[in-house]
KELO-31831 format. One record per residue (C-alpha): residue in one letter; x, y, z. Coordinates in steps of 0.2 Angstrom, whole numbers, plus 5000, padded with zeros to 4 digits. Each point is the difference from the previous one (the first is absolute). Layout:
BEGIN
AXYZ ...
! end
This chain:
BEGIN
M489450204923 T499450135012 T500050195000 G501350105009 A499950155010 G499050144993 G499049884990 R501249964986 T500349834993 A501749935004 A501150094987 G500349904984 L499749835008 R499849874987 G498649884999 A500849825004 A499649955018 W501749925002 L501050154993 L500150115016 P500449855011 A501449944988 A500850175000 I499950015019 V500849845002 L501550054989 I500150175009 A500049905017 L501649914994 N500950165002 F499550045018 R500949875010 G501349924988 P501150155000 I500250005019 V500649825000 A501150014984 T501650045009 A499849865013 P500649854990 V501650104994 I500350105016 G501749915002 D500750054983 V499350185002 R500950025017 V501649934993 D500050114984 L499550165009 G500849975017 L498350015009 T499849965019 A498649895006 T499250165007 V500050094983 A499449844991 G498549995012 L499550174994 L499649934983 T498549925007 T499750135014 I499950154988 P498549954990 V499049955016 L500450175007 C499350084985 F498449905003 A499950095017 L500650174995 A499550034982 T498149975001 P499650185001 F501050034985 A499149864991 S498350075005 W500550174993 V500649924984 I498349914997 A499050165004 K501050094987 A500249874986 D498549895003 P500149815003 E500349954982 R501550114998 A500649975018 V500149814995 S501050054985 L501250115010 S500349875013 L500649884987 V501150134992 I500850045017 V500349815003 L500749984983 V501250155003 G500549945017 T500449834994 V501150064987 V500950125011 R500249865014 S500949894988 M501550124997 P501549935009 S500150145013 S499550005018 A499250174998 A499049954985 L499549845009 L499250105015 V499350144989 G499249874988 T499349915015 A499250155007 V499250054983 I499349824998 G499250025018 I499250164995 G499349934984 I499349855009 T499250115013 I499050094987 G499549834993 N499549935017 V498850145003 V499350024983 I499649824994 P498749975014 V499150164994 V500049944982 I499449825006 R498650085010 R499450124987 D500249904984 T499549835005 S498249945003 P499549975018 E499949814998 R501749994993 V500950135012 G500549865012 L500749894987 V501050134991 T500750065017 G500549825004 V500849984983 Y501050165002 T500649955017 S500549834995 A500950084984 L501150105012 N500749845008 V500249924983 G501150154994 S501149975016 M500149814995 I500550034982 T501350135005 S500749885014 L500149864988 G500850094985 T501250125007 A501449895005 P500149894984 I500050164989 A501450075011 A501049844998 S500050034981 W500050194998 G500450085017 W499050075014 P499750174991 V499149924986 A499149885012 I499250145009 A499750114985 V499149874989 W498450015011 A499750174992 V499249904986 F498549975012 A499750185001 V500150034981 V498849854997 A498850065014 G500050184993 L499549944983 A498749895007 W499350145011 T500050124985 Y499049884989 A498849965015 V499550195003 G500650084984 A501550114996 R499150165004 A499549955018 A501649915003 W501250144995 R499250174997 R499550135012 P498150015004 T499150144991 A498850025014 S500350025018 E499849845010 P499549985018 V501349965013 V500149815001 E499949945018 T501249855003 G500349865012 P500649825001 I499649864989 D498150015002 Q499249935015 V500049814999 L498649915009 G499749825003 T499049994983 G501450094991 A498850144996 I500150195003 R499050085014 T499650184998 V499450095016 D499450184999 G500550095015 G499050145009 A500650175004 G500849945016 S501249884991 A501250134994 Q500450035019 V500749835002 R501950005004 P500849834998 A501550055011 R498850015015 R499449824998 L500949865009 I499649884986 T500950114987 W501649995009 G499849815002 L499749984982 T501450114996 L501249905010 A499349844993 F500250064982 G501850065005 G500449835006 Q499449924984 A500950124989 F501649995010 S500049814999 Y499650004981 Y501250124994 A501549945011 L499849834994 T499750054982 A501650105000 W501149865008 I499249834997 P501149974984 T501650045010 L499549905015 L499649854989 H501750024992 D500950015017 E499049875010 I499649874987 G501450034987 F498850044986 S500850084984 K499450184997 A498849944986 S499349865012 S499850125014 G499050134989 A498949864994 S499749935017 S499550165007 S498650024987 V499149875010 F499750125014 Q499350134988 I498849894990 L499249915015 A499450175005 V498649984987 V499349855011 G499950115015 A499350154991 L498649904992 G499849885015 V499750135014 P498450084992 V499349825000 L500449975018 A499350185005 A498349944995 K499949885015 W501550055012 R500250165010 P501550114995 R501049975016 A499949814996 I500750034983 I501450115006 A500549875013 L500149874986 V500950114989 A501350045013 F500249825005 L500449954982 W501150164998 L501049945016 A500549844990 M501150114989 P501350085012 L499949855012 G500249874987 L501550094991 L500850025018 F499949815005 A499749904984 P500650104985 Q500149854989 L498150005000 W499950174992 L498749954988 L498749965013 W500450165010 S499950104983 V498349924996 L499350045018 G500850175001 G499450054982 A498249955003 A500150105016 Q500750164993 G498750004986 G498649975013 G500750135013 I499750164990 T498349934994 V499349975018 I500650175006 F499050084985 I498549905005 V500150065018 I500150184994 V498549994989 R498949925014 I500450145013 V499850154989 S498450104999 S500250094984 D501050014984 A501050155008 D500349915016 A500649854989 R501250114991 R500750085015 M500249845010 S500849914985 A501250154997 F500550005018 V500249815002 Q500949984983 G501150155002 G500649965017 G500249814996 Y501050034984 L501150125010 L500449865013 G500149884986 S501350104990 A501249975015 G500049814997 P501349984986 L501150135008 V499949925018 A500349834993 G501450044989 S500950105014 L499849865013 H500749884987 G501550114996 I500350025019 T499849825005 G500649914984 D498549885001 W498149994999 T499549975018 A499750185005 P499150054984 L498849855002 L499750045018 V499550174996 V498849944986 L499349885014 V499750155011 A499150094986 V498949854996 L499549985019 T499650194999 L498849964986 G499249855009 I499950075018 V499650194996 G498949954985 T499049875009 F499750135015 A499550144988 A498749894991 R499349925016 R498350094999 V499950004981 A498649884993 
! end
């Protein structure tokens, strides 16, 4: 256990070495699962509420848009509440949003989705702060990797379970039941850090917490801390060509991931003839294989240049839209390749960022620019794919758009990283 800002020991953290990572894993289950919960039952939701494909696409678009736009609010919350209470607040907000979204009303569906997005945004920002502060240096890489993997496990569990639950009790219950994860995670977090730290207002003023991405992942899986000089504050990411390249590459990655996450169950139902339950279970392959990419890319980064890894990731990514276009019956193979690629894509972009920055402040600004712009582009994925499907009546146009997004990741990302060692 390390000391936090201002020299204090992490508030209330209990002694068992496994306790904090276990709580973080349970928390992470809430930060991707709710986004994919509606995808396996989107057909039933559309029929019951009379939603168009475009509006249905908003159910995945809205949370991603929150990732891009609500980060300043998340930083303000952390500064006011401190990290422990910010984690608790994020879980409460996700819980409330999940309950609201389950109400059989189109307005409640959209409002609840937005609330969930805000809660997840706070969690996305604060959990890396907690990991870096409260984990010993030799274990930071491991805990960060476990956290990232747990995000995808949450998506897999939700994709697998939603349709069967809906078949027995209806879609409102099926998307509400995942609120249990927030309750369990809240209890685990309270036990790990103590009730006072988790829920009560601090008695002394805390310094503002600087926030950024999931901490910089190196080839070794460790954190690199670089102290910038006086001139580092003058760096403006928008004036660097590589920043724009990485932003477009991140956008291509996010666009492809969220478009496919939103619509794969429906696509498999339409193209392969899977039942709703089978479609949801099948789409979970795409989610869980991300763990392979997320853990495999740092291993490759120890020997390969980043541009070579980006090229490999893009090559594997291309198999998903091309395969579903020309040989959808081999969906399992395409899901395996695409799943590993989507897990590796975001990781390699973080590796490039950490290798080009000169200070912690530079890293924060670069990460905020790349992720903010990238998630903004990515938020359009479900909406564009759903709109094209609604207009054309088939999946050719949506998959072609995903193909273009993946090519953007590969071409622009490789070019942007061409000089990065």
